[in-house]
RORONU-480932 format. One record per residue: residue in one letter; y negated, z, x negated of N, C-alpha, C in turn. Coordinates in steps of 0.1 Angstrom, whole numbers, plus 2048, in hexadecimal, padded with zeros to 3 digits. Example, Ala and Ser with C-alpha at 12.3 -4.5 7.8 and 13.67 -1.06 7.14 Angstrom:
2
A83984E77C82D84E78582184E77C
S81684778080B84777780084F77F
This chain:
498
MD4A26F44ED4927D449D3828044B
SD3628E44FD29292450D24293442
ND16292440D10294433D0B2A3432
TD0E2AA43CD092B843BD112C0431
DD092C8428D0F2CF41ED142DD423
FD212DE424D262EB429D292F441D
GD292EF411D2C2F7406D3C2F9404
ND403033FFD4D3073FCD4E316401
PD4E31940ED4D325413D5C32D412
DD5B33B40FD67342410D6B344420
VD61347428D6334A435D5B34243E
ID6033D448D59335453D5833E45F
VD4D342465D4C348472D4833E47C
ID4F33C486D4C334493D4433B49D
GD3833849ED2F3404A8D223444A1
AD183484A8D0D34D4A1D053594AA
GD0D35F4B2D0836A4BAD093774B3
ND083824BAD0A38E4B4D163914AC
AD2238F4B3D2E3914ADD3138A4A0
AD2C37C4A2D2D373496D2537648B
AD1837B48DD0F380483D1438C47B
CD19395483D1F3A247ED2B39E475
AD3339547AD3F392471D3B38B464
AD31382465D2C37A459D2638344F
ID1D38C454D1639444BD2039F444
SD293A444CD333AD445D3D3A543B
AD4039A43FD49392434D4138F427
RD3338C42AD2B38A41DD29396415
QD273A141DD253AE415D333B240E
AD3D3AD413D493B140DD4D3A7402
GD4539E3FED473953F3D4A3873F4
AD4C383402D4F375405D4236D407
SD4535F405D3A356409D3D351416
VD3234F41ED3334E42DD29343432
ID3033B43CD27332443D2B335453
MD2133145BD2333346AD21326470
LD2A322479D28315481D2631948F
ED1B312495D173154A2D153084A9
AD1B3094B6D1C2FD4BED0D2F94C4
AD063044C8CF93014CDCEE2FB4C4
PCE42F54C8CDA2F04C0CD12FD4BB
QCC82FB4B1CC13074ABCB930F4B7
ACB33084C1CAB30E4CCCB43174D5
ECC23154D5CCA31D4DECD53254D6
CCD23254C8CDC32C4BFCDD33A4C2
GCE933F4C2CEB34D4C4CF43524D0
GCF93484D7D0334A4E1CFE3544ED
ND0735C4F3D013654FDCF93704F9
TCF93724ECCF137E4E8CE237B4EB
RCDE36F4EBCD036C4EFCCC3704FC
FCD6372505CD3373513CD5381517
TCDA38A50FCDD397513CD13A0512
GCD03AD518CC63B6518CC73BD50A
GCD23BD503CD23C34F5CD63D14F6
GCDD3D5500CE13E3500CEF3E74F6
FCEE3F24F1CFA3F54E8CFF4034ED
RD0C4044F0D134114F3D1A4174E8
FD174244E6D1E42C4D9D1C43A4DD
PD244424D6D224514D8D184564D0
FD114614D6D064684CDD064774D3
KD0247F4CAD0348D4CDCF64934D1
GCEB48B4D0CDE48E4D3CD34864CC
ICC748A4CCCBC4824C5CBE4804B6
ACC548B4B0CC84894A1CCF47F49E
DCD947B4A6CE146E4A3CD94604A4
LCCE4624AFCC74564B1CBB4534A8
ECB745E4A2CAB45B49ACAD45148C
PCB9452487CBB44647CCBA439481
LCBE43748ECBE42A494CB0427499
MCA843049CC9942C4A1C8F43549A
PC8E43348EC8643B485C77439488
EC7342F48FC6642C493C6043649E
LC6943D4A5C654474AEC5C4524A9
TC514534AFC4845F4ABC4D46C4B0
DC494774ABC4C4844B1C464854BF
AC3B4804C2C364824CEC3F4784DA
EC4446D4D5C4D4654DDC5A46D4DF
KC5F4724D5C6D4794D6C6C4854DF
AC6048B4E0C5E4974E9C604944F7
KC5D4864FAC5E483509C6A47C50C
LC7547C502C82476505C8D480506
DC9547F511CA1487512CAD47D512
FCB247B507CBE472506CCA47750C
GCCC48450CCD848B510CE248A504
VCEF48A509CFB4884FED0547F504
YD0A4764FCD1546D500D2046E4F5
TD2B4764F9D354784EFD4046D4EF
ED4846E4E3D534644E4D5C4664F1
ED5D4734F6D66475501D5F46E50D
ND5346E50DD4B467519D4E458517
YD4E45350CD5044450AD5F44050D
YD68449509D7744650DD7844651C
DD72451522D72452531D6C445538
DD62440532D5B435539D62428537
MD6942652CD7141B52AD7D41B531
GD84427533D8F42853BD8B42554A
RD8242B54FD7F42B55DD7B41D561
QD72416559D6E40A55DD783FE55B
TD83401553D8E3F6551D993FA559
ND98403561DA5409568DB040D55F
YDAB411553DB3417548DBD40D542
RDB9401543DC03F753DDBA3F352F
TDAF3F7529DAA3F351DDB53F7512
DDB73EE509DBF3F04FEDBC3FD4F6
PDC54074F6DC14134F1DBD4124E2
EDC340A4DBDBE4094CBDB24024C9
MDAE3F84D1DA23F24D1D963FB4D7
CD9A4024E1D9140B4E5D8D4154DC
ED9741B4D5D944264CBD8C4214C0
ID8E4144BBD8440E4B1D7740D4B6
LD764084C2D684074C8D614144C7
VD6741D4CED6042A4CED5E4314C3
TD674314BAD654394ADD5C4324A2
QD5C4254A3D5441F499D4641849D
SD4341C4A9D374164AFD2A41C4A9
YD2A4294A7D1D42F4A1D1B42B493
DD2542A48BD2442447ED2041647D
AD2540F488D1F400488D1140048C
MD0D40A494CFE40A497CF640C489
LCFA416482CF3419476CF440D46C
WCFF40546CD003FA464CF73EE469
LCF53ED475CEC3E247BCDE3E7476
RCDB3F3478CCD3F7474CCA3F4466
KCD43F845ECD33F544ECD03E644C
NCD53DD455CD43D0453CC73C945A
GCBF3D245FCB13CE463CB23CC474
VCBB3D047ACBC3D0489CB43DC48E
KCAB3DB496CA33E549CCA63E94A9
FCA53F64ADCA83FA4BBC9D4024C1
EC9C4034CEC9340C4D5C994134E0
PC9341D4E6C994244F1C9C41B4FD
TCA641E505CAA416510CA341B51C
YC9641751DC8D41F527C91419536
QC9640D537C9B408544CA641154A
HCAD41A541CB7423547CB1431545
TCA543354BC9F44054AC99443559
VC9844F55AC8F454566C8545D560
KC7945C563C6F46555EC6E472569
VC7047D562C6F48A569C67495562
DC5B498568C524A1562C4C49C554
GC4B48F554C47489547C4F48553D
IC5D48953FC68487536C7147B53B
FC74472531C7C467534C8B46D534
KC9246D53FCA047253ECAA46653E
FCB1464533CBB458532CC745C53B
WCCE451541CDA453548CE3449545
GCF044B546CFB441544D0043F535
GCFA44752CCFF44651FCFA43B517
LCF043451DCEA42A513CDD42E50E
ACDB431501CD04364FBCC742B4F5
CCCE4224EFCC64174E7CC84094ED
VCBE4014ECCBD3F44EECB73EC4E2
MCBC3E04E0CB73D84D5CA93D54D6
WCA13D74CBC923D34CBC923C44CE
GC8A3C04D8C893B24DDC943AC4E4
GC9D3B64E9CA83B04F2CB03A74EA
GCB939F4F2CC23954EBCBB38B4E2
PCB03854E5CA937C4DBCA53844CD
GCA23904D0C9D3984C4CA939B4BA
LCB539E4C1CC13A14BACC53944B2
VCC63884B8CC937C4B1CC03794A5
ECB237B4A8CA837949CCAB38248F
LCAC38F492CAE399488CBC397481
ECC6393488CD3392482CD338547A
HCCC37B480CCC36E478CC337046A
KCB837846CCB137B460CBA383455
ACC338B45ACCC392452CD538844B
CCDA37E453CE337544ECDC36C442
ACD0368445CC836143ACC536942D
RCC337642FCC337E423CCF37E41C
ECDA37E423CE737E41CCEB370416
GCE3366419CE7359414CF135241E
ICF2356429CFC34F433CF434543B
KCF933943ACF232D441CFA32C44F
ICF1329458CF6326466CF4318469
FCFF31146CCFE30346FCFF30147E
CCF32FD484CF22FB493CF72EE496
DCF92EB4A2CFE2DE4A8D0A2D84A0
TD122E349DD1F2E1495D2B2E749C
PD302E34A8D3A2EA4AED482E94A7
AD4F2F44A7D5C2F34A1D652ED4AC
ID702E44A9D772DE4B3D872E14AF
GD892E74A4D972EA4A1D982F2494
LDA42F8493DA6300486DB02F747D
LDAD2F7470DB62F2466DC02FC462
QDCD2F8462DD830045CDE02F8452
DDE5300447DEC2FA43CDFC2F9442
AE042F5439E122F343DE19301442
KE1430D43CE1A31943FE1331F44C
GE0B319452E0431D45DDF732545B
HDF332744DDE732F44BDDA32744E
VDD132D454DC5326458DBD32544B
CDB8317449DB131543DDA430D43F
GD9E30F44BD9230844DD9030345C
VD862FB45ED822F746BD7E2E946C
SD842E3477D7E2D547BD732D7485
AD682D0482D5C2D1489D552C348B
QD4A2C4493D412B8494D352BB48F
SD2F2B2487D222B3482D1C2A647F
ND0F2A5485D07298483D0F28C488
GD1728F494D1F28449AD2B280494
DD30288488D3C285482D46291483
ND5328E481D5C298482D5D29C472
VD5F2A946FD602AD461D682B945F
DD712B9455D792C4452D722CD448
ID702DA44AD6B2E3441D762ED43D
RD782ED430D832F742BD7C304428
AD8530E42AD8231C427D8E325426
KD8D331420D9833941ED9B34142B
AD92343434D9234C43FD8934644B
VD8D348457D84344462D8335046C
ID77353471D7435C47BD70357487
LD77359492D7335349FD6A35C4A6
AD5E3584AAD553624B1D4B3594B9
CD5134F4C1D483474C8D493484D8
GD4D3554DCD4B3574EBD583544F1
GD573574FED62354508D6134750F
FD6634651BD67339522D5E33A52F
ED5434252FD4C34453AD4533853E
AD4032F534D39325537D4131753B
SD4D31953BD5730D53FD5B31054E
GD56307557D5A308564D69305566
ED6F2FC55ED7D2F955ED8530555A
MD8230C550D8A31854CD88323555
RD7B32455BD78330565D8332D570
AD83320576D8B31F581D9A32057E
RD9D31D572DAC31E56FDB132D56E
YDA8335566DAC341564DA634D56E
LD9A34C571D9335557AD9735358A
GD9934758CD9E34359AD9533A5A0
PD993355ADD9032C5B5D833325B8
GD793295B7D6C32D5BAD623315AE
WD693355A2D62339598D5D32E590
DD5F323593D5931658DD4B315592
LD4731C59DD3B31C5A4D3232659F
AD35330597D2D33B593D2233558A
KD1733C58AD0B339581D10340574
VD0B33A569D0D33F55CD01345556
RD02353553CF635A54FCF1356540
GCFB353539CF834F52BCF9341524
SCFF34151ACFF334513D08329518
RD0431D51AD0D312520D1730F516
YD16313508D2030F4FFD2C3184FD
ND2C322505D3832B504D4332450C
QD4A31B509D5331250FD6331750D
GD65321506D72326502D7931E4F7
AD713184EED763114E4D7D3194D9
GD783254D7D7F32E4CED8C3324D2
ID8E3364DFD9B3394E5DA432E4E4
RDA03224E8DAA3164E8DAE3134DB
MDA43144D0DA93124C3DB331C4BD
ADB13294C1DBA3334BDDC83324C3
LDC832E4D1DD532C4D8DDC3204D3
DDD53164CFDDC3094C8DE230D4BB
ADDC3184B5DE031B4A7DEC3264A9
GDF03294B5DFA3334B8DF73404BB
ADEA3434BDDE53514C1DEA3564CD
MDED3644CFDF136A4DBDE536B4E5
PDE73664F1DDD3684FBDDD3774FF
YDD237D502DD238B504DC639050E
GDC9399515DBC39E51DDBC39952C
HDB239C533DB1399542DAB38B542
YDB4381543DAE374544DA9370552
SDAC37955DDA637756AD9B38056B
GD95386562D8B38F563D7F38B55B
CD7238F560D6738C559D5C39655C
HD51396554D4539C556D3C39355F
SD3839756AD2F38E574D2539757B
VD1939457CD1039D584D0939558F
PD0239D597CF93985A2CED38F59B
WCEC38459ECE437A597CDB3725A2
ECD036F59DCC63675A6CCE35B5AD
LCCD35A5B9CD434E5C0CD03415BB
NCC433F5B9CBE3325B4CBD32F5A6
ACC333859ECC133758FCC932A58B
PCC632457FCCD31857ACDB31C578
LCE1311576CF1313574CF4319567
FCEC31855CCEE31E550CE232754C
GCE3331543CD733A53FCCB33253A
DCBF33853FCB333353BCAC33D532
LCAB339525CA534251CC9734651F
RC8F33F526C8234252AC8234F534
VC8D35053BC8F35B545C9736653E
GCA1363536CAB36C530CB337153B
DCB438053BCBD386545CB638B551
QCA9387554CA138A55FCA638456C
FCAF37B56CCB4376579CBF380580
QCC238A577CCC39657DCC439D587
KCCB3A3590CC63AB59CCCD3B859C
HCC93C2594CD13CE593CCD3DB599
SCC43DA5A3CC03E65A9CC93E85B7
YCD43E15B8CDC3E15C3CE13F05C8
PCE13F95BFCE74085C3CDD40D5CE
FCD14085CDCC740D5D8CC44045E3
CCCE3FB5E6CCC3F15F2CD93F15F9
ICD93E8603CE63E4608CE73D4606
MCF33CF602CF53C1600CFD3BC60B
VCF93B0610CFF3AA61CD0339B619
ND0E39861FD1238A61DD0D381628
AD13374629D0F36B634D12370642
ND1B378644D1F37F651D1538B654
GD0B38D64AD0239964CD0A3A664A
ED153A6642D1E3B1640D1E3B6632
RD1D3C3631D203CA624D2D3C761F
FD303C6612D3C3C160ED413C9601
AD383D25FBD3B3DA5F0D343E75F0
DD393F15EAD333FE5E8D273FD5DE
ED1B3FA5E2D103FA5D8D0E4065D1
GD124125D5D1141E5CFD1E4255C9
AD2641C5C5D344215BFD324275B3
DD284265ABD2642B59ED17428599
LD1442D58DD08429587D0841A584
RCFD414586CFB406584D02400578
ID0040656CD07402560D16401560
FD1B40856AD2A40756AD2F3FE577
TD273F857DD2B3F0588D263E2588
YD1A3DF581D143D3582D1D3C757D
AD263C9573D2D3BF56DD383BA576
KD3B3C1581D463BD58CD403B7598
FD333BB59BD2F3B75A8D2B3A85A9
GD2A3A259ED2839359FD3438D5A5
GD403905A1D4C38C5A7D4D38F5B5
AD4939B5BAD4939E5C8D413955D0
ID343925CBD2C3875D1D3237B5D2
LD393765C8D3F3685C6D4A3675D2
RD523725D4D5B3725E0D573715EE
QD4A3735F0D433725FDD42364602
PD4136260FD40354615D3234E60D
DD34341609D2B339602D263405F5
HD2B3495F1D2834F5E3D1B3555E2
FD1535D5ECD093625EBD0736F5F3
ACFC3775EFCFA3845F6CEB3875F6
WCE838E5FFCD93925FFCD83A15FD
QCD03A65F5CCC3B45F2CC03B75FA
VCC23C3602CB73C660DCB33D5608
YCA43D5606C9E3E1603C933E460D
DC8F3F160EC843F5617C793FB60E
AC6F401615C6440760EC68412606
KC7341A609C77424600C7C4205F3
TC834155F2C8A4105E6C834055DF
IC793FE5E6C723F45DEC6C3F85D1
PC644035D1C5F4085C5C6940B5BA
MC7640C5BDC8040D5B2C864015AC
LC813F55B2C873E95ACC833E759D
RC8D3E1596C8C3DE588C833D3586
PC7D3D057AC753C6576C783B857A
EC873B657AC8A3A957CC883A458B
YC863AD594C823A95A1C743A35A3
KC6C3A4598C5E3A0599C5C394592
IC6538B58DC6337F587C61375592
KC5A36A58DC5835F597C6335859C
QC6E356594C7A34F597C8335859F
VC7F35C5ACC863655B5C8735F5C2
TC923615C9C9335D5D7C923695DF
KC8736B5E6C843785ECC7D3765FB
VC8137E604C7A37E611C7438C613
TC6938C61CC6339A61EC6239A62F
AC613A6635C5F3A7643C5B3B5646
NC543B6650C503C5656C5A3C9660
SC653C3662C703C866CC7C3C3668
LC883C966AC953C5667C983B966F
EC933B867BC973AB683C9039F67C
EC843A0678C7D396672C84393664
LC8939D65DC9039A651C9D393652
SCA339665CCB038F661CAF381661
KCA537D668CA236F669C9E36565D
KC9936E654C93367648C9D36663C
MCA936E63DCB236E633CBB362635
SCB935762DCBF34A62FCCF34B62E
GCD6346639CE5345638CEB35163E
VCE335C642CE8368648CE9369657
DCF336D65CCF536F66BCEC37A66F
ACE1377676CD7382677CDC38C681
QCE438A68BCEA393693CF439B68D
GCFC396684D0639D67CCFE3A7673
FCF33A366DCEB3AC665CE63B766C
MCE03B3677CDB3C067FCE53CB683
RCF03C5687CFC3CE689D003D767E
ED003D1671D043D7665CFA3E2660
VCED3DE660CE33E765CCE13F3666
TCE43F0672CE33FC67DCEE40667A
ACFB400677D06409675D04411668
YCFF40965ECFD410650CF241B652
NCE9418659CDD42465ACE342F662
NCEB42D66BCF1438673CFB44066B
AD0143A660D0B440659D0644864C
VCF9445649CF544C63DCF345B63F
QCF9462636CF9472635CEE47762D
TCE7480632CDA48562ACDC492624
TCE7498624CEA4A561FCE74A660F
ACED49B608CEA49C5FACDC4965F7
KCD649B5ECCC84975E9CC948A5E0
FCC14805E3CC14745DCCBC4775CD
DCC64725C4CC24745B5CC84675AD
PCBE45F5AACC24525A3CC9454595
LCC746158FCCC462582CDB465581
ICE046B58DCEE46D58ECF6467599
RD04468599D0A4645A6D084715AF
DCFF46E5B8CF94795C1D0247D5CC
GD0B4755D0D134785DBD0D4765E9
RD004725E8CFA46D5F6D014605FB
CD09463606D1245860AD12454618
TD1A44B61DD1B44862AD2A44D62F
TD2C44E63CD38451642D3B44864D
GD4944664DD4E43E659D4C42E659
LD4742964DD4641B64BD52415645
KD56408648D60401642D5E400633
VD523FE630D4C3FC622D4440861E
PD48413618D3F41E617D3441B60B
KD2A42460DD22425601D224335FC
SD274355EFD2B4425E9D1F4495E4
ND154445DFD094495DACFC4425DE
WCF244A5DDCE44455DFCE343E5EC
ACE84415F6CE843C604CDB44160A
QCD343760ECC643A615CC4431620
TCC043562BCBD42B636CB4420634
ICB6414639CAE408639CA5409645
DC9940E644C93410650C83411650
QC7F411644C70412642C6A40563D
PC603FF645C5B3F2641C513F5636
PC4D3EA62DC523DC62EC613DC628
FC683D162BC743CF627C743C261E
EC7F3C2614C7E3B760AC8E3B4609
AC913A8607C9F3A3604C9F3995FA
YCA939A5F1CAA3905E6CB83895E7
ACB837C5E5CC43745E4CCA3735D7
TCD73775D6CDF3775CACEC36E5CC
TCF136B5BFCFF3665BFD0536C5B2
CD103665AED1736B5A3D13365595
GD0F36D58BD0C36957ED1636E574
ID1E36556ED28369565D2336A558
TD27375551D22379543D2C374539
FD3737B539D4337752FD5037A537
TD5B374530D67375535D7037F52D
FD7A387534D8139152DD8D38C525
GD93381529DA037D522D9D376516
GDA637650CDA4370500DB03704F8
IDAD3744EADBA3754E1DBB3834DC
KDC73854D7DCB3934D2DC73944C3
IDC239E4BFDBF3A14B1DC63AF4AD
TDC73B149FDCB3BE49BDC13C6498
RDC43D3492DB83DC490DAE3D6485
DDB33CD47DDAC3C6473DA63BA477
ADA63B7485DA03AC48BDA639E485
EDB339E482DBA393480DC038D48C
VDC038148EDC637B49BDD437B49A
EDDA3824A5DE83834A6DEE3764AB
SDFA3714A7E013664ACE0A36C4B7
VE103624BEE193664CAE2636E4C4
SE2936D4B7E333744B3E2F3824B0
GE233864B1E1E3934ADE183954A0
RE1A38A496E1638C488E09385487
PDFF38A47EDF238347DDF4375477
IDEA36C47CDE935F476DE135F46A
PDE635C45EDDF35E452DD3356452
GDC735D44FDBB35644DDB335545A
LDB835A465DB0359472DAD367478
FDA036947BD9A37647FD9237348B
AD8F37E494D8837B4A0D7F3864A4
TD743854AAD6D3904B0D6438B4BC
GD5E3954C4D563904CFD5C38D4DC
ED573864E5D5C3834F2D6A37D4F3
LD6E3754E8D7A36F4E8D863764E5
VD833844E2D8D38E4DFD913934EC
GD9E3944F1DA239A4FCDA83A84FA
GDA93AF506DB03BD505DA63C8506
LD983C6504D8F3D2505D8A3D5513
FD873CA51AD833CD528D8B3C5533
YD8D3CD53CD943CA549D8D3CC556
HD8B3C355FD863C656BD763C9569
ND713D0560D643D655FD613D9552
YD553DE54FD523E4542D453EC542
PD443F653AD383FE539D2C3F6531
AD223F6537D163EF532D143F2522
GD113E951AD0F3EB50DD1B3EA504
AD273EB50AD343EA502D373DC4FC
GD313D2503D333C44FED2D3C14F0
LD203C34F0D1A3C04E3D203CB4D8
MD223D64DCD273E04D2D363DD4CD
GD3E3D74D6D4B3D34D3D493C74C9
GD403BE4CBD3E3B24C1D3A3B74B4
SD323C24B3D2D3C64A7D383CE49F
VD403D64A7D4A3DE4A0D553D549A
FD5A3CC4A2D653C449FD603B9496
GD533B4496D4E3AB48ED4E3B0480
RD4A3BD47ED4A3C3471D593C446B
ID613C6473D703C846FD743B946B
AD723AF473D773A2470D7139D463
GD643A0461D5E39B453D643A1449
RD663AF448D6D3B543ED7B3B043B
SD823AE446D903AA445D9139B440
AD88393444D8838643ED8438642F
AD7A38D42BD7738E41ED82393415
SD8B39D41BD963A3414DA1398413
HDA238F41DDAC38541CDA837A412
VD9B377410D9736E407D9A3733F8
KD983803F6D9B3863E8DAA3853E6
KDB23863F0DC13863EDDC53783E9
C-alpha cells in the first residue's frame, strides 16, 4: 500500500486539465470534499490544456457582455476594439455546419446556452481573459475581430492551468500528481465507489462516493489511434500530453458505459514536420502552421489536395491535419510568395521550423525535400492560371476570390504565387484530441449500455462523445470542458448528498 494520504474524499476527479479543474471546483463549491488524480508528474500536470492557445467560444451581444470578463481593459483600449456580435444562433450554425449536423442536439444546446454563464463563473474563480488579437485585422486603427472568438485565456494554456490550480488550492482541493488511475471500484450493485490507482510504485484503492472522469481522449495512444481512426494514424505527431492514453474511456467501458460519438474522428492540424512525437511545453502550440488559407499546400507529387480557402481558418484547421496524413509519406509543403509572407502568423518565425526560401519557383521546387519538382511546377502554373481576380481579397471574410477549372478548387483568398521571394514550410499531421468517447446525460452522469446512468460515475472533457463530429469550431473544446465540468461537479456533489 502507498503511504500517500488521500484522505476520505467525497469525490475523486481523474485528470487535472481544464475540464477536471472545473469539475473539482464545482463539486467543492457544492459542498463535497474533492481530490484530483493526475497521471503526469508535476512538471507536466494539466493535460492537453497546457498546450492550447486558450481560446473560448461563447455567444455575446457586444462589448457590454465582454466587459465583465475583461475588466482590465481601459476606455482607450476599448475604443480601438470592434468585437462585433456572436449570437446563440451563430453558435448553433457553426456547430451544425462544422459537424455535418451530427452534433448531439441536447449536448449542443447545453454548450451554447450555458457557455456565457460558465465564462462569468471562471472569471469569478480567478481566471483572466484578454482579447483574441490573433483573430483580428487592423483597419483604420481599429482591431476588427472575426470568426466569433472574442476572448482568449490570459497566458494561454499554461496560464489557464496555473490559475485554475490556484483556484483548486483556495478551495482546499489536493492534486496528486504521478498518480494514474487504472480502474474503477464498484460495489455489488454496480455503483462506482472509488478508484484503483498507482502511487509511489504501489497499487492503491481510494474510496469515494462519486468519481468524475476528466482525463482526456485516446489521442496519445498509437495503438488506439490505429484501431479507431484507421491505418496510418499511429504515425501522427501528438500536439499535447503524452499521458492522454484513453485510460478514462477504457475504465468507463469496463464498467459498462455506452460508447458514443465519432470514434474514427479527431481534431488534427497542420504541424511542423520535424516536431517531436509528443508536445513540447517549451514551444507549446507554436509548431502549428495555420496561415494556410493564404498559400497553396502541395504533397510529394507536387499536387494540391485540399481547398485551402474552404472557410475561415478557425473552421478548417482542425481537419486539415488529417488531410495531410492521408498524403504520400504523410507530409505537405505550404508555399507562400511576397504578397502573403507578411501575413504569416508568429508560429512561422520560431527557430524549430523546416523552411526553404528561393527567388524563383523553379529554385523552390528543387529545395522542397521529397516533392516532385516537375509535378509542382505543373501544379503551380495551373493554379496561377485559374485564379480569378474579380472579387477583392479580404482576409476578414469569405471573400469569394476563387479559382475555376481545377480538380481541387480554392474557394476564397486565391492569389497567384508569382512574386519573389518565395517561402515554403514542411508540415505533417498533429493530433489534438479524439472525438469518440462515452455517453453522458444532461447531468453529466455516465450512461450504461442499457441507457441508465451508472450510479456514482460522471464525466466531462475530451472523453465525452457526441459533441464533435468530423470537425469543430475553434474554442468550443475548452468551452465544452468548462460547461460540462461545472455540471459534472454539481451532479457529483448532489449524488454525495443523497
